[in-house]
C-alpha positions as CSV (number, residue, x, y, z in Angstrom):
1,M,0.0,0.0,0.0
2,N,3.0,2.3,0.2
3,A,4.4,4.4,-2.6
4,P,6.8,2.5,-4.9
5,G,9.3,5.4,-5.1
6,P,10.1,9.1,-4.7
7,K,8.7,10.2,-8.1
8,N,5.1,10.3,-7.0
9,S,3.5,13.7,-6.4
10,F,0.1,12.5,-5.1
11,A,-1.5,9.8,-2.9
12,A,-5.1,8.9,-2.2
13,S,-6.9,6.4,0.0
14,A,-10.7,6.0,-0.3
15,G,-13.6,3.7,0.5
16,T,-13.3,1.7,-2.7
17,P,-10.5,1.1,-5.2
18,Y,-12.7,2.8,-7.9
19,A,-12.8,6.0,-5.8
20,A,-9.0,6.0,-5.2
21,D,-8.4,5.5,-8.9
22,A,-10.8,8.3,-9.7
23,A,-8.8,10.6,-7.5
24,A,-5.6,9.8,-9.3
25,E,-7.2,10.2,-12.7
26,V,-8.4,13.7,-11.9
27,F,-5.0,14.6,-10.4
28,R,-3.3,13.5,-13.5
29,A,-5.7,15.6,-15.6
30,G,-4.4,18.7,-14.0
31,G,-6.1,18.8,-10.6
32,N,-4.7,19.0,-7.1
33,A,-5.6,17.2,-3.9
34,A,-8.9,19.1,-3.6
35,D,-10.1,18.2,-7.1
36,A,-9.0,14.6,-6.5
37,A,-10.9,14.5,-3.2
38,V,-14.1,15.6,-4.9
39,A,-13.6,13.0,-7.6
40,A,-13.1,10.3,-5.0
41,A,-16.2,11.5,-3.0
42,A,-18.3,11.4,-6.1
43,A,-17.0,7.9,-7.1
44,V,-17.7,6.7,-3.5
45,S,-21.3,7.9,-3.8
46,V,-21.7,5.6,-6.8
47,T,-19.7,2.6,-5.7
48,E,-20.6,2.7,-2.0
49,P,-24.2,3.9,-2.4
50,L,-25.3,3.0,1.1
51,M,-22.4,4.7,2.7
52,S,-22.4,8.0,0.9
53,S,-24.6,9.8,-1.7
54,I,-25.3,13.1,-3.2
55,G,-28.5,12.7,-1.1
56,G,-26.4,13.0,2.0
57,G,-23.6,15.3,3.4
58,G,-20.3,15.4,5.1
59,F,-17.2,17.4,6.1
60,A,-14.0,18.3,4.3
61,L,-11.0,19.2,6.4
62,V,-8.4,21.1,4.3
63,R,-4.9,21.8,5.3
64,K,-3.3,24.2,2.8
65,S,0.3,24.3,1.7
66,D,1.0,27.3,3.9
67,G,-0.1,25.4,7.0
68,A,-3.4,27.1,7.4
69,A,-6.5,24.9,7.7
70,E,-10.3,25.2,7.3
71,L,-13.3,23.0,7.4
72,V,-16.1,22.9,4.8
73,D,-19.1,21.8,6.7
74,Y,-21.7,20.5,4.2
75,Y,-23.5,18.2,6.6
76,D,-27.2,17.6,6.6
77,V,-29.6,20.1,8.3
78,M,-33.1,19.9,9.7
79,P,-35.8,20.5,7.0
80,G,-39.3,21.9,7.3
81,K,-39.1,25.6,6.4
82,G,-42.5,27.0,5.8
83,L,-44.4,24.0,7.2
84,P,-46.8,24.0,10.1
85,K,-45.9,22.3,13.4
86,S,-48.5,19.6,12.6
87,A,-46.2,18.4,9.8
88,F,-43.4,17.4,12.2
89,G,-43.2,14.0,13.9
90,A,-44.6,12.0,11.0
91,G,-48.0,12.0,12.7
92,G,-46.4,10.4,15.8
93,S,-45.7,7.1,13.9
94,P,-42.4,7.3,12.1
95,Q,-41.4,4.1,10.2
96,S,-38.9,2.1,12.2
97,V,-36.8,-0.9,11.2
98,T,-34.2,-3.1,12.9
99,L,-31.1,-3.6,10.7
100,K,-29.3,-6.9,10.8
101,Y,-26.0,-5.7,12.2
102,G,-24.5,-6.8,15.5
103,A,-27.3,-7.2,18.0
104,G,-29.6,-5.2,15.8
105,V,-29.7,-1.4,15.0
106,E,-32.9,0.5,15.3
107,S,-33.3,3.1,12.6
108,I,-36.1,5.3,11.3
109,V,-36.5,5.3,7.5
110,G,-38.9,6.7,4.9
111,G,-39.6,10.3,4.0
112,A,-39.8,11.5,7.6
113,A,-36.2,10.6,8.2
114,V,-34.8,12.6,5.2
115,A,-32.7,15.7,6.1
116,V,-31.5,18.4,3.7
117,P,-28.5,16.9,1.8
118,G,-25.4,19.0,1.3
119,S,-22.9,16.9,-0.8
120,L,-23.1,18.8,-4.1
121,R,-23.1,22.2,-2.6
122,G,-20.1,21.1,-0.5
123,W,-18.1,19.7,-3.4
124,E,-18.8,22.8,-5.4
125,T,-17.6,25.0,-2.5
126,L,-14.5,22.9,-2.0
127,L,-13.5,23.2,-5.6
128,A,-14.2,26.9,-5.8
129,R,-12.0,27.6,-2.7
130,H,-9.2,25.1,-3.2
131,G,-9.4,23.3,-6.5
132,K,-8.0,23.9,-10.0
133,L,-10.8,22.2,-12.0
134,G,-14.6,22.4,-12.1
135,L,-17.4,20.0,-11.3
136,R,-17.6,18.6,-14.8
137,E,-14.0,17.3,-14.6
138,A,-14.2,16.2,-11.0
139,L,-17.5,14.2,-11.5
140,A,-16.4,12.6,-14.8
141,P,-15.1,9.3,-13.3
142,A,-18.2,8.9,-11.2
143,V,-20.4,9.5,-14.3
144,R,-18.5,6.8,-16.1
145,L,-18.8,4.3,-13.2
146,A,-22.5,4.9,-12.8
147,R,-23.2,4.5,-16.6
148,E,-20.7,1.7,-17.5
149,G,-21.0,-0.2,-14.3
150,F,-18.7,-1.7,-11.6
151,R,-18.3,-4.8,-9.5
152,L,-19.8,-4.4,-6.1
153,C,-17.1,-4.4,-3.4
154,R,-17.2,-6.6,-0.3
155,T,-18.3,-3.9,2.2
156,S,-21.1,-2.7,0.0
157,G,-22.2,-6.3,-0.6
158,L,-22.4,-6.8,3.1
159,W,-24.4,-3.7,3.7
160,F,-26.8,-4.5,0.9
161,G,-27.6,-7.6,2.9
162,V,-27.8,-5.7,6.2
163,A,-30.2,-3.1,4.7
164,E,-32.2,-5.6,2.6
165,E,-35.5,-4.7,4.3
166,V,-34.9,-0.9,3.8
167,L,-33.9,-1.5,0.1
168,R,-37.3,-3.0,-0.7
169,L,-39.2,-0.1,0.9
170,T,-40.4,1.2,-2.5
171,D,-40.5,-0.2,-6.0
172,E,-38.1,2.6,-7.1
173,T,-35.6,1.5,-4.5
174,R,-35.9,-2.1,-5.4
175,R,-35.3,-1.3,-9.0
176,H,-31.9,0.1,-8.2
177,F,-30.6,-2.3,-5.6
178,Y,-32.3,-5.6,-6.3
179,T,-31.7,-8.1,-9.0
180,G,-34.7,-10.4,-9.3
181,D,-35.9,-11.2,-5.8
182,R,-32.7,-10.4,-3.9
183,V,-30.2,-7.6,-3.4
184,Y,-27.0,-7.4,-5.4
185,R,-24.1,-9.3,-3.9
186,E,-20.3,-8.8,-3.8
187,G,-18.7,-9.1,-7.2
188,E,-21.8,-8.6,-9.2
189,E,-22.0,-5.8,-11.8
190,V,-24.1,-2.8,-10.9
191,R,-25.1,0.2,-13.0
192,F,-27.0,3.4,-12.1
193,P,-27.8,5.1,-15.5
194,E,-30.2,7.6,-14.0
195,L,-27.7,8.7,-11.4
196,A,-25.1,9.0,-14.2
197,D,-27.5,11.4,-16.1
198,T,-28.0,13.4,-12.9
199,L,-24.3,13.7,-12.2
200,E,-23.5,14.6,-15.8
201,A,-26.2,17.3,-15.7
202,V,-24.8,18.7,-12.5
203,G,-21.3,18.7,-13.9
204,E,-22.5,20.9,-16.7
205,G,-25.0,23.1,-14.9
206,G,-23.7,23.2,-11.3
207,A,-25.2,22.3,-8.0
208,D,-28.0,24.7,-8.5
209,L,-29.7,22.0,-10.6
210,L,-30.4,20.0,-7.5
211,Y,-31.1,22.8,-5.1
212,E,-33.3,25.0,-7.3
213,G,-35.6,24.6,-10.3
214,E,-37.2,21.5,-11.7
215,M,-35.1,18.9,-9.9
216,A,-35.5,20.6,-6.5
217,R,-39.3,20.7,-7.0
218,A,-39.3,17.0,-7.9
219,I,-37.2,16.0,-4.9
220,S,-39.3,18.1,-2.5
221,A,-42.6,16.9,-4.0
222,Y,-41.6,13.3,-3.7
223,I,-40.4,13.6,0.0
224,L,-43.6,15.4,1.0
225,E,-45.6,12.7,-0.7
226,M,-43.7,10.2,1.3
227,Q,-44.7,11.9,4.6
228,G,-41.4,13.9,4.9
229,I,-40.8,17.6,5.6
230,L,-38.2,18.5,3.0
231,T,-39.4,21.7,1.2
232,E,-38.2,23.6,-1.9
233,T,-37.2,26.4,0.5
234,D,-35.0,24.0,2.5
235,L,-33.1,23.1,-0.7
236,A,-32.9,26.6,-2.1
237,E,-31.5,28.1,1.1
238,Y,-29.0,25.3,1.9
239,R,-25.4,26.6,2.1
240,P,-22.2,25.0,3.4
241,V,-20.5,26.6,6.3
242,I,-16.8,27.5,6.4
243,R,-15.5,26.8,9.9
244,E,-12.2,27.1,11.6
245,P,-11.3,23.6,12.5
246,M,-10.5,22.5,16.1
247,S,-6.7,22.6,16.6
248,V,-5.0,20.4,19.2
249,R,-1.3,19.9,20.0
250,Y,-0.2,16.4,20.5
251,G,3.5,16.0,21.3
252,A,5.3,17.7,18.5
253,G,2.4,17.5,16.2
254,E,-0.5,19.9,15.4
255,M,-3.8,18.2,14.8
256,Y,-6.7,19.8,12.9
257,T,-10.1,18.1,13.1
258,N,-13.9,18.7,12.9
259,G,-14.9,20.9,15.7
260,P,-18.3,22.1,17.1
261,P,-21.1,21.9,16.5
262,S,-20.1,18.4,15.6
263,A,-19.0,16.1,18.5
264,G,-16.7,13.6,16.9
265,G,-13.6,15.8,16.6
266,P,-13.9,17.1,20.1
267,T,-14.3,13.6,21.4
268,L,-11.1,12.6,19.6
269,A,-9.4,15.7,21.0
270,Q,-10.5,14.9,24.5
271,M,-9.0,11.4,24.2
272,L,-5.7,12.7,22.9
273,R,-5.5,15.3,25.6
274,V,-5.9,12.6,28.3
275,V,-3.3,10.2,26.8
276,S,-0.8,13.0,25.9
277,A,0.4,13.0,29.5
278,Y,1.8,9.4,29.3
279,D,4.8,7.8,27.6
280,L,2.6,5.3,25.8
281,A,5.5,3.7,23.9
282,A,7.2,2.7,27.2
283,M,4.1,1.3,28.9
284,P,3.5,-2.4,29.5
285,D,0.3,-3.8,28.0
286,D,-1.7,-3.6,31.1
287,E,-1.1,0.1,31.7
288,Y,-1.4,0.9,28.0
289,V,-4.9,-0.6,27.9
290,T,-5.9,1.0,31.1
291,V,-5.0,4.5,29.8
292,M,-6.3,4.1,26.2
293,A,-9.5,2.3,27.1
294,G,-10.1,4.6,30.0
295,A,-9.8,7.7,27.8
296,M,-12.2,6.1,25.3
297,R,-14.8,5.2,27.8
298,L,-14.9,8.6,29.6
299,A,-14.8,10.6,26.3
300,L,-17.6,8.5,24.7
301,G,-19.7,8.8,27.8
302,D,-19.4,12.6,27.6
303,R,-20.2,12.4,23.9
304,Q,-23.6,10.9,24.7
305,T,-24.5,13.2,27.6
306,Q,-22.8,16.5,27.0
307,Y,-23.2,17.4,23.3
308,L,-26.9,17.9,23.2
309,D,-27.3,21.4,21.8
310,G,-25.3,22.3,18.7
311,A,-25.5,26.0,19.6
312,L,-23.7,25.3,22.9
313,N,-21.2,22.6,21.7
314,D,-18.3,25.1,21.3
315,R,-18.5,25.8,25.1
316,V,-18.9,22.2,25.9
317,A,-15.9,21.2,23.8
318,A,-13.7,24.0,25.3
319,R,-14.4,22.6,28.8
320,L,-14.0,18.9,28.0
321,T,-10.8,19.3,26.0
322,G,-9.1,21.6,28.5
323,E,-6.2,20.5,30.7
324,E,-8.1,20.8,34.0
325,Y,-10.8,18.4,32.8
326,A,-8.1,16.1,31.4
327,K,-6.5,15.9,34.8
328,S,-9.7,14.9,36.4
329,Q,-10.2,12.2,33.8
330,R,-6.8,10.8,34.4
331,R,-7.6,10.4,38.0
332,R,-10.9,8.7,37.1
333,I,-9.1,6.2,34.9
334,F,-7.0,4.8,37.7
335,E,-9.6,5.3,40.5
336,G,-12.5,3.4,38.9
337,F,-11.6,1.4,35.8
338,G,-14.2,-1.3,35.7
339,S,-24.0,2.9,13.4
340,P,-24.9,5.6,11.0
341,Q,-22.7,4.4,8.1
342,T,-20.1,6.7,6.7
343,S,-17.2,6.7,4.2
344,H,-13.8,8.4,4.5
345,L,-11.2,9.4,2.0
346,S,-7.9,11.2,2.2
347,C,-5.7,13.0,-0.4
348,V,-2.4,14.8,-0.3
349,D,-0.2,16.3,-3.0
350,A,3.4,17.4,-3.3
351,D,2.5,21.0,-2.6
352,G,1.4,20.0,0.9
353,L,-2.3,20.4,0.2
354,A,-4.1,17.7,2.2
355,V,-7.9,17.1,2.1
356,S,-9.7,14.7,4.5
357,I,-13.4,14.0,3.8
358,T,-15.9,12.0,5.8
359,A,-19.4,11.7,4.4
360,S,-22.5,9.9,5.3
361,M,-26.2,9.2,4.5
362,G,-27.0,7.5,7.8
363,Y,-28.2,4.0,7.1
364,G,-30.3,5.3,4.1
365,S,-33.9,6.3,4.1
366,G,-34.9,3.5,1.7
367,L,-35.9,6.1,-0.9
368,V,-34.5,6.8,-4.3
369,V,-36.0,9.9,-6.0
370,P,-37.7,8.7,-9.2
371,G,-36.0,9.8,-12.4
372,T,-32.8,10.9,-10.7
373,G,-31.2,7.8,-9.2
374,I,-30.4,9.7,-6.0
375,P,-30.6,7.6,-2.8
376,L,-31.6,9.8,0.1
377,N,-30.3,9.9,3.7
378,N,-32.1,9.0,6.9
379,S,-30.1,11.4,9.1
380,L,-33.2,12.5,11.0
381,G,-33.8,8.9,11.9
382,E,-30.5,8.2,13.6
383,P,-30.7,8.8,17.4
384,E,-27.0,9.5,17.8
385,L,-27.4,12.5,15.4
386,N,-30.5,13.8,17.1
387,P,-29.9,13.7,20.8
388,K,-32.8,16.1,21.4
389,G,-35.2,13.6,19.8
390,F,-37.0,12.9,16.5
391,H,-37.8,16.1,14.6
392,A,-36.9,18.2,17.7
393,L,-34.5,20.6,15.9
394,D,-35.5,23.8,14.3
395,P,-35.6,24.0,10.5
396,G,-32.1,24.9,9.2
397,E,-30.3,23.6,12.3
398,R,-27.4,21.3,11.7
399,L,-27.4,17.8,13.1
400,V,-24.7,16.6,15.5
401,S,-22.2,14.3,14.0
402,S,-19.4,11.9,15.0
403,M,-17.5,12.4,11.7
404,S,-13.9,13.5,12.3
405,P,-11.8,14.1,9.2
406,T,-8.4,14.9,10.6
407,V,-5.0,16.2,9.4
408,V,-1.8,16.1,11.6
409,S,1.5,17.8,10.8
410,S,4.8,17.6,12.6
411,A,8.5,18.0,11.9
412,E,9.1,14.4,12.6
413,G,6.0,12.7,11.2
414,G,5.3,14.9,8.1
415,L,1.8,15.5,7.0
416,V,-0.9,12.8,7.7
417,A,-4.5,13.0,6.6
418,L,-6.9,10.4,7.9
419,G,-10.4,9.6,9.1
420,S,-12.8,6.7,9.5
421,P,-16.4,5.5,9.3
422,G,-17.9,3.7,12.3
423,A,-20.2,5.8,14.5
424,S,-18.8,5.8,18.1
425,R,-15.7,3.8,16.8
426,I,-14.7,6.8,14.6
427,P,-12.7,8.6,17.3
428,T,-11.3,5.5,18.8
429,A,-10.0,4.1,15.4
430,I,-8.4,7.5,14.6
431,L,-6.9,7.7,18.1
432,Q,-5.2,4.4,17.9
433,T,-3.9,5.0,14.3
434,L,-2.5,8.4,15.3
435,V,-0.8,6.9,18.4
436,N,0.7,4.2,16.3
437,V,2.2,6.8,13.9
438,L,3.2,9.6,16.4
439,D,4.1,7.5,19.5
440,F,5.3,4.2,18.0
441,G,6.8,5.6,14.8
442,M,4.8,3.3,12.4
443,G,4.2,4.1,8.8
444,V,0.6,4.6,7.9
445,E,0.1,1.1,6.5
446,E,1.4,-0.6,9.6
447,A,-0.6,1.9,11.8
448,V,-3.8,1.2,10.0
449,L,-3.3,-2.6,9.9
450,A,-2.5,-2.9,13.7
451,P,-5.2,-4.7,15.7
452,R,-7.6,-2.4,17.6
453,F,-9.8,-2.3,20.7
454,H,-12.8,-0.2,21.6
455,A,-14.0,0.7,25.1
456,E,-17.5,2.2,25.6
457,G,-19.6,2.0,28.7
458,D,-19.1,-1.5,30.2
459,L,-18.1,-2.9,26.8
460,F,-14.5,-3.8,25.8
461,A,-14.2,-5.2,22.2
462,Y,-10.9,-6.2,20.7
463,E,-9.3,-7.8,17.7
464,D,-7.0,-10.8,18.0
465,G,-3.5,-9.5,18.5
466,A,-4.5,-6.2,20.1
467,R,-2.5,-5.0,23.1
468,V,-4.8,-6.4,25.9
469,A,-4.0,-7.8,29.2
470,D,-6.5,-8.6,32.0
471,V,-9.9,-8.2,30.4
472,G,-11.7,-9.6,33.4
473,R,-12.2,-6.1,34.9
474,F,-14.5,-5.1,32.0
475,G,-18.2,-5.8,32.2
476,R,-18.8,-7.1,28.7
477,V,-15.9,-8.5,26.7
478,L,-16.4,-9.0,23.0
479,P,-13.4,-10.7,21.3
480,Y,-13.0,-10.8,17.5
481,E,-10.8,-13.5,16.0
482,E,-9.7,-11.3,13.1
483,A,-9.9,-7.7,11.9
484,N,-13.5,-6.6,11.7
485,M,-15.3,-3.6,10.2
486,Y,-16.8,-3.0,13.6
487,F,-13.6,-1.2,14.5
488,G,-13.9,1.4,11.7
489,G,-12.2,1.7,8.4
490,V,-9.3,4.2,8.5
491,N,-8.2,5.5,5.2
492,A,-4.9,7.5,5.6
493,V,-2.3,9.2,3.4
494,R,1.1,10.7,4.4
495,L,3.6,13.0,2.9
496,T,6.8,12.3,4.8
497,T,9.4,14.9,5.7
498,E,11.6,13.3,3.0
499,G,9.0,13.9,0.4
500,M,7.8,10.3,0.1
501,F,4.2,9.3,-0.2
502,E,2.4,6.6,1.8
503,A,-1.2,5.5,1.7
504,A,-3.2,2.8,3.4
505,A,-6.8,1.6,2.9
506,D,-8.2,-0.3,5.9
507,P,-8.6,-4.0,5.0
508,R,-11.5,-4.1,7.5
509,R,-13.5,-2.6,4.7
510,S,-13.0,-2.7,0.9
511,G,-11.1,0.5,0.2
512,G,-8.2,1.2,-2.1
513,V,-5.2,3.5,-2.6
514,S,-3.7,5.3,-5.6
515,F,-0.6,7.3,-6.5
516,A,0.3,9.7,-9.2
C-alpha cells in the first residue's frame, strides 16, 4: 500500500478502489488534492451507495500548503421551512426498522427521516475555494462508473444484505438495488444510469440544478408525498458553512479536526488530551490498555451526555478538551476502571495540500428519487445524530455528527490526513492510528493494519493480536478472532518529511489507494 518510489506527487486512500483510482485520474488531468478528493467522494457515492450519496452530506478538512486549515461543513440540516408544526413528527408514527447488524440497529426510515442533503453544494464550494478544476472534470469518473457499471465491493455487498429490508421499501428503490428477488451481492456488476445522467447534468450546470428549479421541485414533492418535511425552501436556502477547525497539540504535532457543533472531533481531541500525559511507547500492555480504554470510555460517555445542543457545543468542547478536565479524567481512569454508516477518503499532493473528507447518508432512508437515481439519507432517523429527539431541531439547524476528518502535521511525522467511518468507533479508530504513527513511529500502513480495541460504557471489544492484558475487569468482553469492520475503516495518506508518499486503505473494509 505504500508508494513505490520518490517520483510520486500525489497519494489517495478511499472507501473503494474505484474511488481511489478516480482521485488519481483527476489529479493526472491537472487537478490538485482538492479536485481529486471531490472526484473520490463522487465515485464513492456511486460505488458505496449505502455509505455516501449526493443525497447525504459530510465534512471536508483542508490543510493548505501554507499550513493554514479550514473545514467545509456540508453536513445535513433539519428541513421543514414553511411547514406548520403539525407536519413534524410523522404523525407520531415514524417508520422504524431493525437492521441486521451486530445485536440489531434501530433506525427510522422513509420520507420523515430525510434531512436536507449537502454533498453537491459542499463539493462545489471545496472546488471553488481550493481546486483547479470544475465540477464537470471532478465528476467525470463517477459518471462513467454509474453509466458503464462496476463490480460491487465486499463492504457494499455486506451492507446491501444488512439493509435488505430498507432497500425494498419502495418499487423505485428495489429497481436500483435488487436483481430479481434479492439484493445485489459482492462481485456482481451494478449500474446506475439515471444517477449518471444526474451527475452529468450537475457537472455541466452546477449544484443549483439539484437545489433550485425542476429537480428541487421533484425532490421536495416526492419527499412530501412520502410523509417527509423537505421543502423547496430548505433546498434553495442550503449553504455549506466554512469553519475554523479544532486545533490540538499532541506532542510535536499539530492536529486539525472537525470541531463544534459536531461532536466527533472534540471527542477525539478529548481522548488525545488525556493520553498525551503518558509515555505510551514505554508502557507495559496492562497500563497501556488502562490508559487508552479509560480515555475512550470517559470521552464517549461525555459524547452521549454533554453534546446535546449544537449552539452550545463550542463551550462544551472547550471545557471537555481543557487540561483541567483532562487531569480529572486521568484520576478517574486509575480510580475506577471497571451505526450511522459513513465513508472516508484522504488525499495529499506534493505542494502540501491535504484534504480529508468524511461523508454519510446515515443508514439510508430507503428512498430513491424517481428519475434521478439519487438515494436519500435518513439522518433524521438516527438517534445519535439527534440527541434532542426525533424532529426536535428547528428547520435549518445542523445535526450533531461523530464524523472526524483529521489532518496532523509535525516536523518528525510529516503530513498525515486520515479519518474513519464507524459511528462511536470513529474517534477510537483514529486515536489508535495516530498513536501508532506519532508515538510508536509506524508508517501509515502498519498503523492502519494494527489490531484495535474499543471501550465504551461497560463494553470492551478487541481484535485478536491487540494489546490487551487482563480483560476480566471489563463488564462485557467482545473478542474478534480477526480484523473486523466494527472497528472502523481508517483511510490514511502521508507525505513524509523526506517527500515520500504513503497511503493505506483499511482492510476491515474494501477500500483502495492510488498514487500519481
